[in-house]
N, C-alpha and C positions, 0 to 999 in steps of 0.2 A: 396265582399269587393271592395270598391271604392279606386282608386289610381290616382296619378297625371299622366296626359297623356302628354308625350313629343311630340312636333311637329317634327317628324323625317321622312324625306322623304325616308329613306332606308327601313322602315317597316310601311307604312301607312295602314289604314283600307281600303283605296281604292285609285286608281290612274287612272287618265284619261289624255290622251295626244291627241292633235289634233290642227287643225287650229282654230284661234280665231274666235268668232262669228262675223258676219256682218263686214267683212274686208272693209276698206275704202282705204288703201294704203299699198303697200308692201305685205309681206307674213307672217304676225304674227302667231306664233304658241305658244300654251300654254300647261302647265302641271298643273294639280290640284292634290295635295296629300291630301285627306281627312283623317285627323287624329282622328276626333271625329264626330259622328252624333247621335243625340238623336233618339231613336227608332221611335218617332212620326214625325221626320223630322223637328221639330221646331227650331233646332239649329245645325249648322255645323261649324267646325273649321278645319283649316289646313294651307297649304302652296300653293302658286300659283306663277308661273312665266310666262314670255312672252318674246319672241324674238322681234326684231325690226319690226315695222309696225304700222298701225293704225286700230282701230276697233271701232264700235259703239255699245253702249248699249242703245236701245231705251227706256227702262223702267226697272230700276234696280229691280230685283225680290224680294229682301230682304232688310232689314237694315243690312249694313255691316260695321264692324269696321276693319280697315286695318292698318298695320304697315309695312312700306317699309324697307326691309332688305338689298337689294342690288340694285344698279342702280337708274334710275329715269324715270319718265313719266310725260308728260304734259297732264292734263285732261281738256277737253273743255266741258263747260256746254251748254245746249240748247240755252241760251241767248248770247252765244259767249264769255263769260268770261272764263278765263283760270287760272289754278293753276298748278304749277310744284311741284311734290312730289319727295323727295329724301330719301336715306337711313337715317333712324332715325326719319322720319316723321310718325305721326299717325293721322288718320282722320276717319270720319264716312260718309258713303254714304247712305242717306235715301232711303227707298223704293220708287220706282217710278222715281228716278232721271234719267234724260237723259244725257248721256255723250258720248264723243268720246275720247278714250285713244290713245295718240301718244307716242310710245316707240321708241326712237332713236336707241338704241342698245339692252338693256336688262333691265328688272325690275323683282324683286322678292318681294313678300309680304307674311306676315302672316295675316290670316283673321278669323273673327268670323261672321257668318251670322245668323240672327234671322228672321224667317218667320213672316210676319206681321199678327197680330191678333192671334198668337199661343203661345205667351210667357206666 
Protein backbone atom coordinates (compact mmCIF):
# COMPACT_ATOMS: atom_id res chain seq x y z
CA UNK A 1 0.00 0.00 0.00
CA UNK A 2 1.27 3.47 -0.87
CA UNK A 3 0.99 6.23 1.71
CA UNK A 4 1.90 9.89 2.11
CA UNK A 5 5.49 10.33 3.33
CA UNK A 6 6.07 13.09 5.84
CA UNK A 7 9.40 14.90 5.80
CA UNK A 8 10.21 14.09 9.40
CA UNK A 9 13.79 14.38 10.61
CA UNK A 10 12.98 12.36 13.76
CA UNK A 11 12.39 9.15 11.77
CA UNK A 12 14.05 9.45 8.34
CA UNK A 13 14.86 6.58 5.99
CA UNK A 14 18.51 7.69 6.26
CA UNK A 15 20.56 10.39 7.96
CA UNK A 16 24.04 11.65 7.14
CA UNK A 17 25.97 14.30 9.04
CA UNK A 18 29.35 15.83 8.33
CA UNK A 19 31.38 18.67 6.89
CA UNK A 20 29.99 20.37 3.80
CA UNK A 21 31.72 19.35 0.57
CA UNK A 22 34.43 21.57 -0.87
CA UNK A 23 34.63 24.15 1.95
CA UNK A 24 35.60 27.65 0.85
CA UNK A 25 35.35 29.58 4.14
CA UNK A 26 34.49 28.83 7.75
CA UNK A 27 33.57 25.33 8.92
CA UNK A 28 30.16 24.53 7.43
CA UNK A 29 28.55 21.26 8.52
CA UNK A 30 25.46 19.66 7.03
CA UNK A 31 22.76 17.18 7.93
CA UNK A 32 20.81 15.28 5.29
CA UNK A 33 17.64 13.45 6.30
CA UNK A 34 16.55 11.26 3.38
CA UNK A 35 12.82 10.72 3.76
CA UNK A 36 12.25 8.97 0.43
CA UNK A 37 14.43 7.32 -2.21
CA UNK A 38 13.15 5.39 -5.22
CA UNK A 39 14.67 1.90 -5.35
CA UNK A 40 16.44 2.75 -8.63
CA UNK A 41 17.89 5.96 -7.12
CA UNK A 42 16.20 8.20 -9.71
CA UNK A 43 14.45 10.36 -7.08
CA UNK A 44 15.41 11.37 -3.54
CA UNK A 45 13.57 13.71 -1.19
CA UNK A 46 14.11 14.99 2.32
CA UNK A 47 15.50 17.72 4.51
CA UNK A 48 18.95 19.33 4.59
CA UNK A 49 20.56 21.93 6.83
CA UNK A 50 23.88 23.70 7.04
CA UNK A 51 25.70 25.74 9.66
CA UNK A 52 27.60 28.94 8.87
CA UNK A 53 30.35 28.91 6.26
CA UNK A 54 30.81 28.64 2.49
CA UNK A 55 31.18 25.60 0.24
CA UNK A 56 31.38 24.97 -3.50
CA UNK A 57 29.39 22.63 -5.69
CA UNK A 58 31.47 22.36 -8.90
CA UNK A 59 28.69 20.56 -10.82
CA UNK A 60 25.30 19.86 -9.28
CA UNK A 61 24.75 16.08 -9.61
CA UNK A 62 20.93 16.23 -10.04
CA UNK A 63 18.03 18.51 -10.89
CA UNK A 64 17.01 19.71 -7.42
CA UNK A 65 13.86 21.51 -6.33
CA UNK A 66 14.40 23.31 -3.00
CA UNK A 67 12.18 25.15 -0.53
CA UNK A 68 13.93 27.13 2.20
CA UNK A 69 12.32 26.42 5.56
CA UNK A 70 14.58 28.40 7.93
CA UNK A 71 17.41 30.90 7.67
CA UNK A 72 18.97 32.12 4.46
CA UNK A 73 21.88 31.61 2.09
CA UNK A 74 23.54 33.60 -0.65
CA UNK A 75 24.13 31.39 -3.70
CA UNK A 76 26.87 32.51 -6.08
CA UNK A 77 26.87 31.26 -9.69
CA UNK A 78 29.98 30.52 -11.76
CA UNK A 79 29.50 33.81 -13.65
CA UNK A 80 29.58 35.76 -10.36
CA UNK A 81 25.85 36.53 -10.18
CA UNK A 82 24.32 36.01 -6.75
CA UNK A 83 20.88 35.26 -5.37
CA UNK A 84 19.80 35.32 -1.74
CA UNK A 85 17.27 32.65 -0.74
CA UNK A 86 15.25 32.94 2.46
CA UNK A 87 12.55 31.05 4.36
CA UNK A 88 9.55 30.77 2.05
CA UNK A 89 11.56 30.79 -1.20
CA UNK A 90 11.40 27.84 -3.62
CA UNK A 91 13.72 27.32 -6.57
CA UNK A 92 15.24 24.74 -8.93
CA UNK A 93 18.94 24.01 -9.34
CA UNK A 94 19.49 22.39 -12.76
CA UNK A 95 21.88 19.46 -13.16
CA UNK A 96 25.44 20.67 -13.80
CA UNK A 97 24.98 24.10 -12.18
CA UNK A 98 28.15 25.45 -10.54
CA UNK A 99 27.55 27.30 -7.28
CA UNK A 100 29.12 28.49 -4.06
CA UNK A 101 26.76 28.55 -1.08
CA UNK A 102 27.45 31.25 1.52
CA UNK A 103 25.60 30.58 4.78
CA UNK A 104 26.00 33.36 7.35
CA UNK A 105 24.43 31.49 10.28
CA UNK A 106 22.09 28.64 9.34
CA UNK A 107 19.87 27.44 6.52
CA UNK A 108 17.41 24.54 6.26
CA UNK A 109 15.63 23.33 3.15
CA UNK A 110 13.29 20.63 1.92
CA UNK A 111 14.51 19.08 -1.34
CA UNK A 112 13.53 16.75 -4.16
CA UNK A 113 16.37 15.54 -6.39
CA UNK A 114 15.85 13.84 -9.75
CA UNK A 115 18.77 12.06 -11.37
CA UNK A 116 19.27 13.29 -14.95
CA UNK A 117 18.14 10.91 -17.67
CA UNK A 118 16.41 8.58 -15.20
CA UNK A 119 12.96 10.16 -14.81
